[in-house]
py3Dmol code that shows the C-alpha trace and the ligand (Angstrom):
import py3Dmol

protein = """\
ATOM      1  CA  MET A   1     136.471  29.823 120.719  1.00  0.00           C
ATOM      2  CA  ASN A   2     137.277  32.889 123.022  1.00  0.00           C
ATOM      3  CA  PHE A   3     134.775  35.746 122.429  1.00  0.00           C
ATOM      4  CA  ARG A   4     135.014  37.064 125.888  1.00  0.00           C
ATOM      5  CA  SER A   5     137.045  40.238 125.032  1.00  0.00           C
ATOM      6  CA  ASP A   6     139.585  41.519 122.622  1.00  0.00           C
ATOM      7  CA  ASN A   7     141.795  41.792 125.779  1.00  0.00           C
ATOM      8  CA  CYS A   8     142.060  37.955 125.914  1.00  0.00           C
ATOM      9  CA  TYR A   9     144.188  37.951 122.687  1.00  0.00           C
ATOM     10  CA  GLY A  10     147.805  38.841 122.466  1.00  0.00           C
ATOM     11  CA  VAL A  11     150.166  41.422 120.985  1.00  0.00           C
ATOM     12  CA  ALA A  12     150.615  42.127 117.330  1.00  0.00           C
ATOM     13  CA  PRO A  13     154.005  40.902 116.234  1.00  0.00           C
ATOM     14  CA  GLU A  14     154.993  44.347 114.911  1.00  0.00           C
ATOM     15  CA  ILE A  15     154.349  45.773 118.324  1.00  0.00           C
ATOM     16  CA  ALA A  16     156.260  43.309 120.182  1.00  0.00           C
ATOM     17  CA  ASP A  17     159.162  43.824 117.772  1.00  0.00           C
ATOM     18  CA  ALA A  18     159.029  47.480 118.509  1.00  0.00           C
ATOM     19  CA  VAL A  19     159.166  46.983 122.261  1.00  0.00           C
ATOM     20  CA  TRP A  20     162.166  44.702 121.641  1.00  0.00           C
ATOM     21  CA  ALA A  21     163.871  47.324 119.498  1.00  0.00           C
ATOM     22  CA  ALA A  22     163.371  49.895 122.170  1.00  0.00           C
ATOM     23  CA  ASN A  23     165.181  47.598 124.510  1.00  0.00           C
ATOM     24  CA  GLN A  24     168.421  48.425 122.923  1.00  0.00           C
ATOM     25  CA  GLY A  25     170.808  50.668 124.701  1.00  0.00           C
ATOM     26  CA  THR A  26     169.681  53.399 127.102  1.00  0.00           C
ATOM     27  CA  ASP A  27     167.412  56.520 126.923  1.00  0.00           C
ATOM     28  CA  SER A  28     166.050  59.059 129.303  1.00  0.00           C
ATOM     29  CA  SER A  29     163.164  58.183 131.752  1.00  0.00           C
ATOM     30  CA  TYR A  30     159.933  59.536 132.570  1.00  0.00           C
ATOM     31  CA  GLY A  31     158.928  60.310 129.070  1.00  0.00           C
ATOM     32  CA  ASP A  32     161.926  62.339 128.173  1.00  0.00           C
ATOM     33  CA  ASP A  33     163.088  59.536 125.729  1.00  0.00           C
ATOM     34  CA  ARG A  34     163.422  59.929 121.968  1.00  0.00           C
ATOM     35  CA  ILE A  35     160.536  57.724 121.160  1.00  0.00           C
ATOM     36  CA  THR A  36     158.079  59.614 123.370  1.00  0.00           C
ATOM     37  CA  ALA A  37     159.252  62.795 121.862  1.00  0.00           C
ATOM     38  CA  ARG A  38     158.431  61.589 118.468  1.00  0.00           C
ATOM     39  CA  LEU A  39     154.755  60.776 119.445  1.00  0.00           C
ATOM     40  CA  LYS A  40     153.551  64.331 119.436  1.00  0.00           C
ATOM     41  CA  ALA A  41     154.438  64.904 115.770  1.00  0.00           C
ATOM     42  CA  ARG A  42     153.159  61.378 114.857  1.00  0.00           C
ATOM     43  CA  PHE A  43     149.822  61.915 116.466  1.00  0.00           C
ATOM     44  CA  SER A  44     149.725  65.450 115.092  1.00  0.00           C
ATOM     45  CA  GLU A  45     150.138  64.193 111.585  1.00  0.00           C
ATOM     46  CA  ILE A  46     147.467  61.351 112.247  1.00  0.00           C
ATOM     47  CA  PHE A  47     144.952  63.922 113.596  1.00  0.00           C
ATOM     48  CA  ASP A  48     145.975  66.661 111.069  1.00  0.00           C
ATOM     49  CA  HIS A  49     146.206  68.986 113.907  1.00  0.00           C
ATOM     50  CA  GLU A  50     148.644  69.936 116.667  1.00  0.00           C
ATOM     51  CA  VAL A  51     147.678  67.585 119.532  1.00  0.00           C
ATOM     52  CA  TYR A  52     149.026  67.077 123.056  1.00  0.00           C
ATOM     53  CA  VAL A  53     149.461  63.322 123.740  1.00  0.00           C
ATOM     54  CA  TYR A  54     150.167  61.579 127.058  1.00  0.00           C
ATOM     55  CA  PRO A  55     150.760  57.930 127.194  1.00  0.00           C
ATOM     56  CA  VAL A  56     149.253  55.866 130.076  1.00  0.00           C
ATOM     57  CA  ILE A  57     148.821  52.215 130.547  1.00  0.00           C
ATOM     58  CA  SER A  58     145.121  51.644 131.062  1.00  0.00           C
ATOM     59  CA  GLY A  59     141.822  52.932 129.530  1.00  0.00           C
ATOM     60  CA  THR A  60     140.588  53.607 133.075  1.00  0.00           C
ATOM     61  CA  ALA A  61     143.558  55.821 133.779  1.00  0.00           C
ATOM     62  CA  ALA A  62     142.948  57.724 130.490  1.00  0.00           C
ATOM     63  CA  ASN A  63     139.315  58.315 131.002  1.00  0.00           C
ATOM     64  CA  ALA A  64     139.713  59.287 134.708  1.00  0.00           C
ATOM     65  CA  LEU A  65     142.656  61.554 134.260  1.00  0.00           C
ATOM     66  CA  ALA A  66     141.128  63.245 131.031  1.00  0.00           C
ATOM     67  CA  LEU A  67     137.927  63.963 132.695  1.00  0.00           C
ATOM     68  CA  ALA A  68     139.489  65.046 135.818  1.00  0.00           C
ATOM     69  CA  THR A  69     141.339  67.662 134.007  1.00  0.00           C
ATOM     70  CA  LEU A  70     138.349  69.154 132.473  1.00  0.00           C
ATOM     71  CA  VAL A  71     135.678  68.791 135.167  1.00  0.00           C
ATOM     72  CA  PRO A  72     135.768  70.358 138.599  1.00  0.00           C
ATOM     73  CA  PRO A  73     134.651  68.414 141.807  1.00  0.00           C
ATOM     74  CA  HIS A  74     131.373  70.023 141.711  1.00  0.00           C
ATOM     75  CA  GLY A  75     130.735  69.115 137.932  1.00  0.00           C
ATOM     76  CA  ALA A  76     128.372  66.542 136.460  1.00  0.00           C
ATOM     77  CA  ILE A  77     129.530  64.341 133.520  1.00  0.00           C
ATOM     78  CA  LEU A  78     126.553  63.147 131.332  1.00  0.00           C
ATOM     79  CA  CYS A  79     127.221  59.775 129.791  1.00  0.00           C
ATOM     80  CA  HIS A  80     125.414  56.609 128.740  1.00  0.00           C
ATOM     81  CA  ALA A  81     124.040  54.641 131.708  1.00  0.00           C
ATOM     82  CA  GLY A  82     125.927  51.492 130.238  1.00  0.00           C
ATOM     83  CA  SER A  83     129.134  53.238 129.579  1.00  0.00           C
ATOM     84  CA  HIS A  84     132.460  51.964 130.878  1.00  0.00           C
ATOM     85  CA  ILE A  85     133.130  54.919 133.125  1.00  0.00           C
ATOM     86  CA  ALA A  86     129.788  54.488 134.888  1.00  0.00           C
ATOM     87  CA  VAL A  87     129.808  50.763 135.190  1.00  0.00           C
ATOM     88  CA  ASP A  88     133.247  49.201 134.889  1.00  0.00           C
ATOM     89  CA  GLU A  89     135.805  51.596 136.277  1.00  0.00           C
ATOM     90  CA  CYS A  90     135.067  51.234 140.011  1.00  0.00           C
ATOM     91  CA  GLY A  91     134.358  54.934 140.423  1.00  0.00           C
ATOM     92  CA  ALA A  92     137.860  55.932 139.124  1.00  0.00           C
ATOM     93  CA  VAL A  93     136.313  59.038 137.373  1.00  0.00           C
ATOM     94  CA  GLU A  94     134.530  60.074 140.740  1.00  0.00           C
ATOM     95  CA  LEU A  95     137.912  59.472 142.581  1.00  0.00           C
ATOM     96  CA  PHE A  96     140.137  61.386 140.250  1.00  0.00           C
ATOM     97  CA  THR A  97     137.760  64.353 139.767  1.00  0.00           C
ATOM     98  CA  HIS A  98     137.343  64.427 143.612  1.00  0.00           C
ATOM     99  CA  GLY A  99     133.628  63.609 143.386  1.00  0.00           C
ATOM    100  CA  ALA A 100     132.272  64.924 140.281  1.00  0.00           C
ATOM    101  CA  LYS A 101     128.872  63.263 139.468  1.00  0.00           C
ATOM    102  CA  LEU A 102     128.497  60.762 136.661  1.00  0.00           C
ATOM    103  CA  VAL A 103     124.926  61.090 135.353  1.00  0.00           C
ATOM    104  CA  GLY A 104     123.920  57.877 133.435  1.00  0.00           C
ATOM    105  CA  LEU A 105     121.474  58.375 130.582  1.00  0.00           C
ATOM    106  CA  GLU A 106     119.563  55.829 128.498  1.00  0.00           C
ATOM    107  CA  GLY A 107     119.886  55.897 124.797  1.00  0.00           C
ATOM    108  CA  ALA A 108     119.247  53.469 122.005  1.00  0.00           C
ATOM    109  CA  ASN A 109     122.203  51.249 120.871  1.00  0.00           C
ATOM    110  CA  GLY A 110     124.495  52.503 123.700  1.00  0.00           C
ATOM    111  CA  LYS A 111     124.553  55.975 122.305  1.00  0.00           C
ATOM    112  CA  LEU A 112     123.597  59.470 123.506  1.00  0.00           C
ATOM    113  CA  ALA A 113     121.655  61.882 121.319  1.00  0.00           C
ATOM    114  CA  PRO A 114     121.223  65.603 121.800  1.00  0.00           C
ATOM    115  CA  ALA A 115     117.560  65.396 122.999  1.00  0.00           C
ATOM    116  CA  ILE A 116     118.515  62.969 125.570  1.00  0.00           C
ATOM    117  CA  VAL A 117     121.277  65.222 126.890  1.00  0.00           C
ATOM    118  CA  GLU A 118     119.086  68.232 126.739  1.00  0.00           C
ATOM    119  CA  THR A 119     116.394  66.727 128.675  1.00  0.00           C
ATOM    120  CA  ALA A 120     118.918  65.619 131.381  1.00  0.00           C
ATOM    121  CA  LEU A 121     120.285  69.072 131.488  1.00  0.00           C
ATOM    122  CA  ALA A 122     116.971  70.843 132.243  1.00  0.00           C
ATOM    123  CA  ARG A 123     117.199  69.043 135.645  1.00  0.00           C
ATOM    124  CA  PHE A 124     120.316  70.874 136.580  1.00  0.00           C
ATOM    125  CA  GLU A 125     119.950  74.564 137.597  1.00  0.00           C
ATOM    126  CA  LYS A 126     123.014  76.458 136.407  1.00  0.00           C
ATOM    127  CA  GLY A 127     124.596  78.336 139.197  1.00  0.00           C
ATOM    128  CA  SER A 128     122.754  76.583 142.021  1.00  0.00           C
ATOM    129  CA  VAL A 129     125.085  75.158 144.650  1.00  0.00           C
ATOM    130  CA  HIS A 130     122.371  72.501 145.266  1.00  0.00           C
ATOM    131  CA  HIS A 131     123.171  71.036 141.842  1.00  0.00           C
ATOM    132  CA  PRO A 132     126.261  69.527 140.247  1.00  0.00           C
ATOM    133  CA  GLN A 133     127.155  71.750 137.414  1.00  0.00           C
ATOM    134  CA  PRO A 134     127.226  69.987 133.975  1.00  0.00           C
ATOM    135  CA  SER A 135     130.790  70.107 132.902  1.00  0.00           C
ATOM    136  CA  ALA A 136     131.348  67.401 130.391  1.00  0.00           C
ATOM    137  CA  ILE A 137     129.450  64.784 128.051  1.00  0.00           C
ATOM    138  CA  SER A 138     131.401  61.499 127.616  1.00  0.00           C
ATOM    139  CA  ILE A 139     130.695  59.272 124.729  1.00  0.00           C
ATOM    140  CA  ILE A 140     132.261  56.006 123.607  1.00  0.00           C
ATOM    141  CA  GLN A 141     133.578  55.142 120.236  1.00  0.00           C
ATOM    142  CA  ALA A 142     132.925  52.399 119.584  1.00  0.00           C
ATOM    143  CA  THR A 143     130.218  51.821 122.140  1.00  0.00           C
ATOM    144  CA  GLU A 144     129.940  49.026 124.623  1.00  0.00           C
ATOM    145  CA  VAL A 145     127.429  47.310 122.523  1.00  0.00           C
ATOM    146  CA  GLY A 146     129.262  47.672 119.202  1.00  0.00           C
ATOM    147  CA  SER A 147     127.615  50.554 117.576  1.00  0.00           C
ATOM    148  CA  ILE A 148     129.510  53.552 116.506  1.00  0.00           C
ATOM    149  CA  TYR A 149     128.875  57.289 116.464  1.00  0.00           C
ATOM    150  CA  HIS A 150     128.879  58.955 113.025  1.00  0.00           C
ATOM    151  CA  ARG A 151     130.480  62.445 112.393  1.00  0.00           C
ATOM    152  CA  GLY A 152     127.142  64.264 112.421  1.00  0.00           C
ATOM    153  CA  GLU A 153     126.114  62.592 115.699  1.00  0.00           C
ATOM    154  CA  ILE A 154     129.280  63.600 117.411  1.00  0.00           C
ATOM    155  CA  ALA A 155     128.969  67.205 116.008  1.00  0.00           C
ATOM    156  CA  ALA A 156     125.466  67.397 117.331  1.00  0.00           C
ATOM    157  CA  LEU A 157     126.367  66.388 120.795  1.00  0.00           C
ATOM    158  CA  SER A 158     129.332  68.746 120.666  1.00  0.00           C
ATOM    159  CA  GLY A 159     126.916  71.525 119.644  1.00  0.00           C
ATOM    160  CA  VAL A 160     124.844  70.780 122.913  1.00  0.00           C
ATOM    161  CA  ALA A 161     128.211  70.679 124.938  1.00  0.00           C
ATOM    162  CA  ARG A 162     129.259  74.091 123.554  1.00  0.00           C
ATOM    163  CA  ALA A 163     125.966  75.720 124.051  1.00  0.00           C
ATOM    164  CA  ASN A 164     126.103  74.661 127.665  1.00  0.00           C
ATOM    165  CA  GLY A 165     129.677  75.423 128.519  1.00  0.00           C
ATOM    166  CA  MET A 166     130.619  71.730 128.695  1.00  0.00           C
ATOM    167  CA  LYS A 167     133.432  69.693 127.221  1.00  0.00           C
ATOM    168  CA  LEU A 168     133.129  66.529 124.987  1.00  0.00           C
ATOM    169  CA  HIS A 169     135.132  63.546 125.997  1.00  0.00           C
ATOM    170  CA  MET A 170     135.463  60.464 123.770  1.00  0.00           C
ATOM    171  CA  ASP A 171     136.386  57.067 125.325  1.00  0.00           C
ATOM    172  CA  GLY A 172     138.075  55.744 122.320  1.00  0.00           C
ATOM    173  CA  ALA A 173     139.069  52.274 123.741  1.00  0.00           C
ATOM    174  CA  ARG A 174     137.967  50.883 120.434  1.00  0.00           C
ATOM    175  CA  PHE A 175     138.722  54.029 118.393  1.00  0.00           C
ATOM    176  CA  ALA A 176     140.451  52.168 115.560  1.00  0.00           C
ATOM    177  CA  ASN A 177     137.544  49.769 115.321  1.00  0.00           C
ATOM    178  CA  ALA A 178     135.048  52.702 114.740  1.00  0.00           C
ATOM    179  CA  LEU A 179     137.467  54.536 112.370  1.00  0.00           C
ATOM    180  CA  ALA A 180     137.898  51.323 110.311  1.00  0.00           C
ATOM    181  CA  THR A 181     134.336  51.143 109.781  1.00  0.00           C
ATOM    182  CA  LEU A 182     133.753  54.835 108.995  1.00  0.00           C
ATOM    183  CA  GLY A 183     136.749  54.978 106.729  1.00  0.00           C
ATOM    184  CA  CYS A 184     137.068  58.622 107.363  1.00  0.00           C
ATOM    185  CA  ALA A 185     140.095  60.805 108.475  1.00  0.00           C
ATOM    186  CA  PRO A 186     140.564  60.585 112.391  1.00  0.00           C
ATOM    187  CA  ALA A 187     140.012  64.414 112.360  1.00  0.00           C
ATOM    188  CA  GLU A 188     136.526  63.998 111.006  1.00  0.00           C
ATOM    189  CA  ILE A 189     135.422  62.183 114.207  1.00  0.00           C
ATOM    190  CA  THR A 190     137.443  64.007 116.690  1.00  0.00           C
ATOM    191  CA  TRP A 191     138.351  67.729 116.819  1.00  0.00           C
ATOM    192  CA  ARG A 192     136.526  68.649 113.490  1.00  0.00           C
ATOM    193  CA  ALA A 193     133.402  67.122 115.125  1.00  0.00           C
ATOM    194  CA  GLY A 194     134.086  69.052 118.399  1.00  0.00           C
ATOM    195  CA  VAL A 195     135.687  66.382 120.577  1.00  0.00           C
ATOM    196  CA  ASP A 196     137.952  68.108 123.143  1.00  0.00           C
ATOM    197  CA  VAL A 197     139.741  65.123 124.591  1.00  0.00           C
ATOM    198  CA  LEU A 198     140.179  61.514 123.344  1.00  0.00           C
ATOM    199  CA  SER A 199     140.987  58.363 125.320  1.00  0.00           C
ATOM    200  CA  PHE A 200     142.923  56.675 122.484  1.00  0.00           C
ATOM    201  CA  GLY A 201     142.990  52.898 123.116  1.00  0.00           C
ATOM    202  CA  ALA A 202     145.521  50.503 121.625  1.00  0.00           C
ATOM    203  CA  THR A 203     145.629  47.740 124.054  1.00  0.00           C
ATOM    204  CA  LYS A 204     142.424  45.907 122.853  1.00  0.00           C
ATOM    205  CA  ASN A 205     143.565  46.272 119.312  1.00  0.00           C
ATOM    206  CA  GLY A 206     147.057  44.665 119.457  1.00  0.00           C
ATOM    207  CA  ALA A 207     149.199  46.619 121.854  1.00  0.00           C
ATOM    208  CA  MET A 208     150.663  45.019 125.014  1.00  0.00           C
ATOM    209  CA  GLY A 209     149.483  47.839 127.402  1.00  0.00           C
ATOM    210  CA  ALA A 210     149.260  51.389 125.795  1.00  0.00           C
ATOM    211  CA  GLU A 211     146.691  54.046 125.730  1.00  0.00           C
ATOM    212  CA  ALA A 212     147.080  57.761 125.402  1.00  0.00           C
ATOM    213  CA  VAL A 213     145.186  60.878 126.335  1.00  0.00           C
ATOM    214  CA  VAL A 214     144.903  63.068 123.398  1.00  0.00           C
ATOM    215  CA  PHE A 215     144.110  66.870 123.836  1.00  0.00           C
ATOM    216  CA  PHE A 216     143.228  68.918 120.876  1.00  0.00           C
ATOM    217  CA  ALA A 217     143.704  72.258 122.452  1.00  0.00           C
ATOM    218  CA  LYS A 218     146.754  73.314 124.509  1.00  0.00           C
ATOM    219  CA  GLY A 219     144.522  75.250 126.910  1.00  0.00           C
ATOM    220  CA  ASP A 220     142.709  72.061 127.884  1.00  0.00           C
ATOM    221  CA  VAL A 221     145.779  70.354 129.016  1.00  0.00           C
ATOM    222  CA  ARG A 222     145.902  72.537 132.107  1.00  0.00           C
ATOM    223  CA  ASP A 223     147.521  70.515 134.999  1.00  0.00           C
ATOM    224  CA  PHE A 224     147.460  67.145 133.339  1.00  0.00           C
ATOM    225  CA  ASP A 225     151.214  66.541 133.758  1.00  0.00           C
ATOM    226  CA  TYR A 226     150.824  66.788 137.496  1.00  0.00           C
ATOM    227  CA  ARG A 227     147.692  64.674 137.633  1.00  0.00           C
ATOM    228  CA  ARG A 228     149.409  61.853 135.697  1.00  0.00           C
ATOM    229  CA  LYS A 229     152.508  61.944 137.976  1.00  0.00           C
ATOM    230  CA  LYS A 230     150.445  62.075 141.113  1.00  0.00           C
ATOM    231  CA  SER A 231     148.254  59.248 140.103  1.00  0.00           C
ATOM    232  CA  GLY A 232     151.181  56.944 139.277  1.00  0.00           C
ATOM    233  CA  HIS A 233     150.890  57.060 135.594  1.00  0.00           C
ATOM    234  CA  LEU A 234     154.089  58.761 134.673  1.00  0.00           C
ATOM    235  CA  MET A 235     155.908  55.583 133.820  1.00  0.00           C
ATOM    236  CA  SER A 236     159.742  55.601 134.389  1.00  0.00           C
ATOM    237  CA  LYS A 237     160.428  53.457 131.339  1.00  0.00           C
ATOM    238  CA  MET A 238     157.768  55.190 129.250  1.00  0.00           C
ATOM    239  CA  ARG A 239     159.719  54.472 125.941  1.00  0.00           C
ATOM    240  CA  PHE A 240     158.269  50.923 125.953  1.00  0.00           C
ATOM    241  CA  VAL A 241     154.610  52.297 126.119  1.00  0.00           C
ATOM    242  CA  SER A 242     155.537  54.953 123.569  1.00  0.00           C
ATOM    243  CA  ALA A 243     157.197  52.325 121.259  1.00  0.00           C
ATOM    244  CA  GLN A 244     153.892  50.493 121.239  1.00  0.00           C
ATOM    245  CA  LEU A 245     151.984  53.447 120.152  1.00  0.00           C
ATOM    246  CA  GLU A 246     154.492  54.260 117.507  1.00  0.00           C
ATOM    247  CA  ALA A 247     154.390  50.911 115.962  1.00  0.00           C
ATOM    248  CA  TYR A 248     150.588  50.832 116.258  1.00  0.00           C
ATOM    249  CA  LEU A 249     150.365  53.810 114.013  1.00  0.00           C
ATOM    250  CA  ASP A 250     153.079  52.905 111.617  1.00  0.00           C
ATOM    251  CA  ASP A 251     152.004  51.955 108.077  1.00  0.00           C
ATOM    252  CA  GLY A 252     148.399  52.000 109.212  1.00  0.00           C
ATOM    253  CA  LEU A 253     148.744  48.924 111.422  1.00  0.00           C
ATOM    254  CA  TRP A 254     146.019  50.138 113.866  1.00  0.00           C
ATOM    255  CA  LEU A 255     143.581  50.137 111.018  1.00  0.00           C
ATOM    256  CA  LYS A 256     144.685  46.855 109.534  1.00  0.00           C
ATOM    257  CA  LEU A 257     144.228  45.108 112.909  1.00  0.00           C
ATOM    258  CA  ALA A 258     140.731  46.748 113.449  1.00  0.00           C
ATOM    259  CA  SER A 259     139.565  45.993 110.088  1.00  0.00           C
ATOM    260  CA  ARG A 260     140.326  42.321 110.656  1.00  0.00           C
ATOM    261  CA  ALA A 261     138.595  42.229 114.010  1.00  0.00           C
ATOM    262  CA  ASN A 262     135.569  44.071 112.506  1.00  0.00           C
ATOM    263  CA  ALA A 263     135.541  41.625 109.462  1.00  0.00           C
ATOM    264  CA  ILE A 264     135.370  38.647 112.049  1.00  0.00           C
ATOM    265  CA  ALA A 265     132.569  40.214 113.800  1.00  0.00           C
ATOM    266  CA  ALA A 266     130.600  40.824 110.587  1.00  0.00           C
ATOM    267  CA  GLN A 267     131.040  37.076 109.805  1.00  0.00           C
ATOM    268  CA  LEU A 268     129.760  36.178 113.225  1.00  0.00           C
ATOM    269  CA  ALA A 269     126.753  38.327 112.778  1.00  0.00           C
ATOM    270  CA  GLU A 270     126.125  36.885 109.305  1.00  0.00           C
ATOM    271  CA  GLY A 271     126.321  33.401 110.731  1.00  0.00           C
ATOM    272  CA  LEU A 272     124.045  34.076 113.458  1.00  0.00           C
ATOM    273  CA  ALA A 273     121.303  35.158 111.000  1.00  0.00           C
ATOM    274  CA  GLY A 274     120.849  31.566 110.208  1.00  0.00           C
ATOM    275  CA  VAL A 275     120.829  30.370 113.731  1.00  0.00           C
ATOM    276  CA  ASP A 276     117.258  29.578 115.155  1.00  0.00           C
ATOM    277  CA  GLY A 277     116.103  31.854 117.850  1.00  0.00           C
ATOM    278  CA  ALA A 278     119.221  34.312 117.452  1.00  0.00           C
ATOM    279  CA  ASN A 279     118.358  37.913 117.218  1.00  0.00           C
ATOM    280  CA  LEU A 280     121.123  40.735 117.085  1.00  0.00           C
ATOM    281  CA  ALA A 281     120.239  43.329 119.855  1.00  0.00           C
ATOM    282  CA  HIS A 282     122.249  46.180 118.110  1.00  0.00           C
ATOM    283  CA  PRO A 283     123.747  46.928 114.808  1.00  0.00           C
ATOM    284  CA  VAL A 284     127.194  45.263 114.470  1.00  0.00           C
ATOM    285  CA  GLU A 285     129.364  48.237 113.429  1.00  0.00           C
ATOM    286  CA  ALA A 286     132.657  47.372 115.003  1.00  0.00           C
ATOM    287  CA  ASN A 287     134.069  44.297 116.773  1.00  0.00           C
ATOM    288  CA  GLU A 288     131.224  43.421 119.296  1.00  0.00           C
ATOM    289  CA  VAL A 289     128.092  41.305 118.627  1.00  0.00           C
ATOM    290  CA  LEU A 290     125.370  41.613 121.153  1.00  0.00           C
ATOM    291  CA  VAL A 291     122.925  38.658 120.403  1.00  0.00           C
ATOM    292  CA  HIS A 292     119.911  37.169 122.202  1.00  0.00           C
ATOM    293  CA  LEU A 293     120.383  33.379 122.102  1.00  0.00           C
ATOM    294  CA  PRO A 294     117.968  30.694 123.427  1.00  0.00           C
ATOM    295  CA  ASP A 295     119.542  29.323 126.667  1.00  0.00           C
ATOM    296  CA  GLU A 296     119.966  25.954 125.253  1.00  0.00           C
ATOM    297  CA  THR A 297     122.002  27.166 122.437  1.00  0.00           C
ATOM    298  CA  ALA A 298     124.192  29.258 124.717  1.00  0.00           C
ATOM    299  CA  ALA A 299     124.596  26.193 126.977  1.00  0.00           C
ATOM    300  CA  ARG A 300     125.601  23.987 123.853  1.00  0.00           C
ATOM    301  CA  LEU A 301     128.143  26.425 122.830  1.00  0.00           C
ATOM    302  CA  ARG A 302     129.756  26.569 126.287  1.00  0.00           C
ATOM    303  CA  LYS A 303     129.738  22.874 126.626  1.00  0.00           C
ATOM    304  CA  ALA A 304     131.736  22.801 123.353  1.00  0.00           C
ATOM    305  CA  GLY A 305     134.334  25.119 124.863  1.00  0.00           C
ATOM    306  CA  ALA A 306     133.075  28.580 123.526  1.00  0.00           C
ATOM    307  CA  VAL A 307     133.773  31.436 126.131  1.00  0.00           C
ATOM    308  CA  PHE A 308     131.789  34.590 126.182  1.00  0.00           C
ATOM    309  CA  TYR A 309     129.943  36.744 128.622  1.00  0.00           C
ATOM    310  CA  ASP A 310     126.324  37.054 129.524  1.00  0.00           C
ATOM    311  CA  TRP A 311     125.475  40.832 129.006  1.00  0.00           C
ATOM    312  CA  GLU A 312     122.195  40.413 130.903  1.00  0.00           C
ATOM    313  CA  PRO A 313     120.837  37.774 133.126  1.00  0.00           C
ATOM    314  CA  PRO A 314     118.801  35.144 131.447  1.00  0.00           C
ATOM    315  CA  ARG A 315     115.192  35.842 130.866  1.00  0.00           C
ATOM    316  CA  ALA A 316     112.269  33.841 129.440  1.00  0.00           C
ATOM    317  CA  GLY A 317     114.424  31.199 128.074  1.00  0.00           C
ATOM    318  CA  ARG A 318     117.000  33.538 126.338  1.00  0.00           C
ATOM    319  CA  THR A 319     120.061  35.319 127.130  1.00  0.00           C
ATOM    320  CA  LEU A 320     121.721  38.345 125.784  1.00  0.00           C
ATOM    321  CA  ILE A 321     125.310  37.551 125.340  1.00  0.00           C
ATOM    322  CA  ARG A 322     128.316  39.644 124.104  1.00  0.00           C
ATOM    323  CA  LEU A 323     130.833  38.284 121.606  1.00  0.00           C
ATOM    324  CA  VAL A 324     134.077  40.308 121.139  1.00  0.00           C
ATOM    325  CA  THR A 325     136.357  39.675 118.302  1.00  0.00           C
ATOM    326  CA  SER A 326     139.991  40.576 117.918  1.00  0.00           C
ATOM    327  CA  PHE A 327     142.607  41.018 115.110  1.00  0.00           C
ATOM    328  CA  ALA A 328     143.848  37.536 116.210  1.00  0.00           C
ATOM    329  CA  THR A 329     140.498  35.687 116.485  1.00  0.00           C
ATOM    330  CA  PRO A 330     140.884  32.503 114.211  1.00  0.00           C
ATOM    331  CA  ALA A 331     138.240  32.473 111.301  1.00  0.00           C
ATOM    332  CA  GLN A 332     137.918  28.948 112.128  1.00  0.00           C
ATOM    333  CA  ASP A 333     136.381  29.722 115.617  1.00  0.00           C
ATOM    334  CA  VAL A 334     133.609  31.714 113.820  1.00  0.00           C
ATOM    335  CA  ALA A 335     132.880  28.829 111.670  1.00  0.00           C
ATOM    336  CA  ASN A 336     132.927  26.405 114.473  1.00  0.00           C
ATOM    337  CA  PHE A 337     130.719  28.707 116.794  1.00  0.00           C
ATOM    338  CA  ILE A 338     128.080  29.051 114.043  1.00  0.00           C
ATOM    339  CA  ARG A 339     128.104  25.381 113.372  1.00  0.00           C
ATOM    340  CA  ILE A 340     127.512  24.460 117.047  1.00  0.00           C
ATOM    341  CA  ALA A 341     124.949  27.087 117.376  1.00  0.00           C
ATOM    342  CA  LYS A 342     122.847  25.678 114.557  1.00  0.00           C
ATOM    343  CA  GLY A 343     122.993  22.442 116.592  1.00  0.00           C
TER     344      GLY A 343
END
"""
ligand_1 = """\
16
PLP
C 134.743 51.193 126.322
C 135.867 50.907 127.366
N 136.537 51.920 127.858
C 137.601 51.801 128.845
C 138.001 50.585 129.007
C 138.978 50.572 130.239
O 140.280 49.939 129.811
P 141.299 49.261 130.786
O 140.811 47.959 131.157
O 142.534 49.391 130.156
O 141.314 50.146 132.137
C 137.494 49.486 128.501
C 137.893 48.096 128.710
O 137.229 47.061 128.738
C 136.378 49.724 127.657
O 135.767 48.497 127.041
"""
view = py3Dmol.view(width=600, height=400)
view.addModel(protein, "pdb")
view.setStyle({"model": 0}, {"cartoon": {"style": "trace"}})
view.addModel(ligand_1, "xyz")
view.setStyle({"model": 1}, {"stick": {}})
view.zoomTo()
view.show()
């Protein structure tokens, strides 16, 4: 019963096969191979727009490189206080931007909203050398607490970004999970809603190690190529990363995998509704379930072999835990988890 992370699960067979297929013969290195060459067209088709796509091998690299390309060292990036870039990336964005300031903001269900951003913006005087200059808003899709941004919410944030000369970045480590729930075209929640750059995740949803930075306007790409090389993220055998991304998108595999992970999370949430003292902390809209559990229930589950993270330290006899599901989480694990939780 592993609910620690979708990262704990393996690779979708279709993606493993694609890596194996890419292993035949030789090809050019450093992204000049045939598979990487096909990616631009494939992503452009998926996003219904000409896009500029750059494979990297970690979400941290995608976020840090994307933001460093769009934000100057004296810039400020407004993000949720609990966002991955602010809490879990060891200051990578600050390093790669050469010191831009991350401004963490509170918002319900792990999300930012225009009023929250506007209030924060009022604290920074435009043109004053004493203040970092707000340069980007960064949002997560799906969020760290399993909620998702709807199209209108993204468009509203992009309106604030535009009005203030800022860019909108989306950390899409779980982009497929959000998309599977929304059931809309990828364009609707990216460039059509005003997203300038997307960290497109695949690893958590069945790839072995493949992410991509996707720019929606050529002008925003700027010196990205050099930054990726200088940071050590221009892989010499990039075809194996690109092969994963290609297989991920083929025949809607990415959405099939994400739909399965989401369905398992929904089953967990449904089952938890029948557990004494269990309270969902946020809407379950993707593949993460944040739930307050009585400490004795959490302890019983752990004793029975379930693994999951505490999201907050225990308080007043209960703990907020996070349960993450994957395309490969066995349905039986959900049934067992709920049975044990019921005691
Ligand atoms: C929302 C989010 N963004 C980015 C990342 C970073 O991915 P990586 O661990 O590949 O650097 C993660 C990983 O947990 C994540 O949850």
